[in-house]
C-alpha positions as CSV (number, residue, x, y, z in Angstrom):
1,M,-6.7,14.1,6.1
2,R,-6.0,15.2,3.1
3,Y,-7.7,14.6,-0.6
4,V,-5.7,15.4,-4.0
5,W,-7.8,15.0,-7.2
6,V,-5.9,13.6,-9.7
7,T,-6.7,13.3,-13.3
8,A,-4.9,12.1,-16.3
9,E,-5.2,12.5,-20.1
10,P,-4.6,10.3,-22.5
11,S,-1.4,10.9,-24.8
12,G,-0.1,9.1,-27.5
13,Q,3.1,10.4,-26.9
14,A,3.3,8.5,-23.3
15,L,2.2,5.5,-24.4
16,E,5.2,5.2,-26.6
17,P,7.7,3.2,-24.9
18,I,5.0,0.9,-23.6
19,T,3.6,0.3,-27.3
20,D,7.7,-0.3,-28.3
21,R,7.8,-3.1,-25.3
22,I,4.4,-4.6,-26.2
23,E,5.6,-4.3,-29.8
24,A,8.8,-6.4,-29.0
25,G,7.5,-8.8,-26.8
26,R,9.4,-7.4,-24.0
27,L,6.2,-6.3,-21.7
28,E,5.5,-8.9,-19.1
29,V,2.8,-8.4,-16.6
30,A,2.8,-10.3,-13.1
31,V,-0.8,-12.2,-12.9
32,E,-1.0,-13.5,-9.6
33,R,-4.4,-15.4,-10.2
34,T,-7.7,-15.2,-12.3
35,Y,-10.7,-15.4,-11.1
36,P,-14.3,-16.4,-12.8
37,L,-16.6,-13.5,-12.9
38,S,-19.0,-15.5,-9.9
39,E,-15.8,-14.8,-7.5
40,A,-15.1,-11.0,-8.1
41,A,-15.9,-10.5,-4.9
42,A,-13.1,-12.8,-3.4
43,A,-11.0,-11.3,-6.0
44,H,-12.2,-7.3,-4.8
45,R,-11.1,-8.9,-0.9
46,A,-8.0,-9.7,-1.7
47,I,-6.8,-6.6,-2.9
48,E,-8.7,-4.6,-0.3
49,E,-6.9,-7.2,2.1
50,K,-3.5,-6.4,0.6
51,R,-2.5,-9.8,0.2
52,T,-1.4,-10.0,-3.9
53,T,1.8,-9.7,-5.5
54,G,0.6,-9.3,-8.8
55,K,-2.8,-8.9,-10.9
56,L,-6.0,-10.5,-10.6
57,V,-7.8,-11.3,-13.8
58,L,-11.5,-11.9,-13.8
59,V,-12.5,-14.4,-16.2
60,L,-15.8,-13.3,-18.5
61,V,-16.8,-16.9,-19.9
62,P,-19.6,-16.6,-22.6
């Protein structure tokens, strides 16, 4: 097994296409499910078991 370390530097220029889509209201994110923070372990398990097709969101309630 071989490991490769990869880092990414923030770049405003690289993010311009995404910014343009956000500002135009054309960026869509597939949210599969929201979890309360108390169920973070269940959300993590779903990701580890590759049972997700969209993003999982942890909801922080004050």
